[in-house]
C-alpha positions in Angstrom: 0.0 0.1 0.0 1.5 3.8 -0.9 0.3 6.4 0.3 1.0 9.8 -2.1 1.4 13.7 -1.0 1.5 16.2 -3.9 3.3 19.9 -3.4 -0.5 21.1 -3.5 -1.7 19.1 -0.7 1.3 19.9 1.9 0.7 23.6 1.0 -3.0 23.5 2.3 -1.6 23.1 6.3 0.6 25.5 7.2 3.5 22.2 8.1 7.1 23.3 8.3 8.9 20.4 8.1 8.7 16.8 6.2 8.4 15.7 9.4 4.8 17.5 10.0 3.5 16.8 7.0 4.1 13.2 7.2 2.1 12.8 10.9 -1.4 13.9 8.9 -1.3 10.5 7.2 -2.7 7.7 8.8 -0.6 4.6 10.2 2.0 7.3 10.1 3.4 8.6 13.8 6.4 11.1 14.3 7.4 13.5 17.5 8.4 15.8 14.9 11.5 14.6 14.6 11.5 10.7 13.9 9.0 8.7 12.1 7.7 6.0 12.2 5.1 3.4 10.2 2.4 1.8 11.3 4.1 1.8 15.4 7.4 0.0 14.1 10.5 1.4 15.2 11.7 4.5 13.3 15.2 2.5 12.4 13.1 0.0 10.7 11.3 2.6 8.0 14.4 3.6 4.8 14.5 7.2 4.0 14.8 7.9 0.5 15.2 11.0 -1.4 14.3 10.6 -5.6 14.5 7.2 -4.6 18.0 7.8 -3.2 18.5 6.5 0.2 19.8 9.3 2.5 22.7 8.9 5.0 21.3 8.9 8.7 22.0 12.8 10.6 21.6 10.8 13.8 24.8 11.0 15.9 26.0 8.2 18.1 25.8 5.9 15.1 22.1 5.5 15.2 19.7 4.8 11.3 17.4 7.3 12.6 16.6 10.5 10.0 15.6 13.7 11.5 13.1 14.7 9.0 12.5 18.4 10.9 15.9 19.9 9.1 13.9 19.1 5.7 11.2 21.7 5.2 8.3 20.7 3.2 7.6 23.5 0.6 10.8 22.4 -1.3 9.2 19.1 -2.6 7.4 18.2 -5.4 5.4 15.4 -3.7 6.0 12.7 -1.3 5.7 8.8 -1.2 4.6 6.4 1.3 5.5 3.0 0.9 3.9 1.0 3.8 5.1 -2.9 3.2 7.7 -4.0 2.7 8.5 -5.4 -1.4 11.2 -7.7 -3.2 12.7 -4.3 -4.8 13.0 -2.7 -1.4 16.5 -2.9 0.7 16.3 -5.3 3.0 16.8 -1.7 6.2 12.8 -1.1 5.1 11.1 -3.4 7.0 8.7 -1.2 8.1 8.1 0.8 4.4 10.1 3.3 2.6 9.6 7.8 2.5 10.6 8.7 -0.7 10.8 12.5 -0.8 10.8 13.6 -4.8 11.7 16.9 -6.1 10.4 18.9 -9.4 11.2 19.6 -12.8 10.4 22.6 -14.7 7.5 21.9 -17.1 6.5 24.8 -18.9 8.1 27.9 -21.3 5.8 30.6 -18.9 7.7 31.0 -15.9 6.1 30.2 -12.7 7.2 32.6 -9.7 5.8 32.6 -6.1 6.8 33.4 -3.0 5.3 32.8 0.5 5.9 35.8 3.4 4.5 35.1 6.7 5.3 35.8 10.2 3.9 35.7 13.9 4.6 36.7 18.1 5.8 35.2 20.4 4.4 37.6 22.9 6.3 35.1 26.0 9.5 36.1 25.0 8.7 40.0 23.0 10.2 37.9 19.2 9.2 38.1 16.1 9.1 35.0 14.0 9.9 34.6 10.2 8.9 32.5 7.8 10.0 33.1 3.7 8.7 30.7 1.1 10.0 30.5 -2.8 10.1 29.1 -6.3 11.0 29.3 -9.2 10.3 27.4 -13.0 10.8 27.6 -16.2 11.7 25.9 -19.0 14.3 27.1 -22.0 15.1 26.8 -26.0 12.2 25.1 -27.5 13.8 22.9 -30.3 11.6 20.8 -33.2 12.6 18.0 -31.1 11.5 19.0 -28.1 9.0 22.1 -28.6 8.8 22.0 -24.3 12.2 23.0 -24.0 14.9 21.1 -24.0 16.6 23.1 -20.6 14.4 23.7 -17.3 16.0 25.2 -14.6 13.7 24.3 -11.0 14.9 26.2 -7.5 12.7 26.1 -4.3 13.8 27.6 -0.9 12.9 28.1 2.1 13.9 30.0 5.6 12.4 29.6 9.3 13.0 31.5 12.0 11.4 30.5 15.0 11.7 31.5 18.9 9.7 28.9 21.6 10.1 29.6 25.5 7.7 29.2 28.8 8.0 29.4 32.2 6.7 26.3 34.4 6.1 26.1 37.9 6.7 23.0 39.8 5.6 21.8 43.3 6.3 18.8 44.1 7.0 16.6 47.2 3.8 16.9 49.3 4.2 16.7 52.7 0.9 16.4 54.5 1.8 19.9 57.9 0.7 22.3 60.3 -0.9 25.1 58.8 -0.7 28.6 61.5 -2.2 31.1 61.4 0.5 34.0 61.2 -1.1 37.2 62.8 -3.5 35.4 65.4 -1.5 32.1 65.9 -4.1 29.8 65.8 -4.3 26.2 64.4 -6.2 26.3 61.3 -5.3 22.9 60.3 -3.2 19.7 62.3 -2.2 18.1 58.5 -2.4 20.6 55.5 -0.9 18.9 52.5 1.9 21.6 51.4 4.8 21.0 48.6 8.2 21.1 49.9 10.4 21.2 46.7 9.6 25.2 44.1 11.5 24.2 40.7 10.7 27.5 38.3 11.7 26.8 34.9 12.6 28.9 31.9 13.9 28.0 28.4 13.9 29.8 25.2 14.6 28.3 22.3 15.9 29.5 18.7 15.6 28.3 15.4 16.9 28.9 12.1 16.4 26.7 9.0 17.5 27.5 5.8 16.4 25.0 2.9 16.7 24.7 -1.0 16.5 22.4 -4.0 18.0 22.9 -7.5 17.1 21.1 -10.2 18.1 20.7 -13.7 17.6 18.5 -16.7 18.4 18.8 -20.0 15.1 17.4 -22.3 17.0 17.1 -26.4 13.7 15.0 -27.4 10.0 13.6 -26.0 12.1 10.3 -25.0 14.9 11.6 -23.0 15.8 12.9 -19.9 18.7 14.0 -18.0 18.3 15.4 -14.8 21.0 16.4 -11.9 18.8 17.5 -8.6 20.4 18.3 -5.2 19.3 19.1 -1.9 20.6 21.4 0.7 18.9 21.5 4.0 21.1 23.3 7.4 19.6 24.1 10.8 20.4 25.7 14.3 19.1 25.7 17.2 20.8 28.0 20.2 18.6 27.8 23.3 18.6 29.1 26.8 17.7 27.1 30.3 17.6 27.7 33.0 16.1 26.4 37.1 15.3 27.6 40.2 14.9 25.6 42.9 13.7 26.4 46.7 13.0 23.4 49.1 11.2 24.1 52.6 13.1 22.9 55.7 10.4 24.0 58.9 9.6 20.7 60.5 6.9 21.0 58.8 5.6 24.4 60.1 3.7 27.2 57.9 2.2 30.1 58.1 -1.2 31.9 56.8 0.4 35.7 55.7 -1.4 38.6 56.0 -2.4 39.1 52.5 -3.2 35.2 52.2 -0.2 33.5 51.0 1.7 30.4 52.1 5.4 31.2 54.3 7.4 29.0 56.5 8.2 29.4 59.6 12.1 31.1 58.7 9.5 34.5 57.4 8.3 34.9 60.9 11.0 37.0 61.5 11.2 38.9 58.3 10.0 42.4 58.4 6.3 43.0 56.8 
């Protein structure tokens, strides 16, 4: 069984990379980077570009490929084969994902440009997404009226800022809760967290991707194709954690402003 996803279908959704685009197909799962077919491990799937198997992009000798590096708009189609055929390589146990680059088809130039932007209000940073393509055939002859030489170029640029703030309260233990002003015991066994963790993360992703295809067709029955793909992805992030532990023998106080503090806060001027 094989499913084919065309460039028009990929363009209908705001998927930024191949991994996100494939996740919309049945029987395909993805964690945002690696792709799995029919629930099998990712290294059971063969990843090809124009029917040629690509090398692994992972560290530590893993055979898995990170498909979030490749923009979906630089491809003309994607073929997902979910069964093993005799013609496949031996490592295509789960199936084959074949990404294809397109060729120019008309003497009339075709140019597209797509600009997108957004804002991360949590970090006050702007996101940018630029997509462009150009395709045209040249030099029409009697043997090939559609043009002997074809040129097609696709490019994608992405800058994305991701960040989050998270507060974690862990190690809940029973403790005595006392009113800070009156000293009255409110609860003998109020469950309180004794371990607070504040996490701050900021991640900036920059990705360049392009595909260039040249073809020479001296007649209608002969065509020579030269295709190349270039992708680069950079990630730069900051991650901080502030951890606070309370060790006050299970004594906590209800403050005047409604907050809860430990025994040490009795001596802090209000």
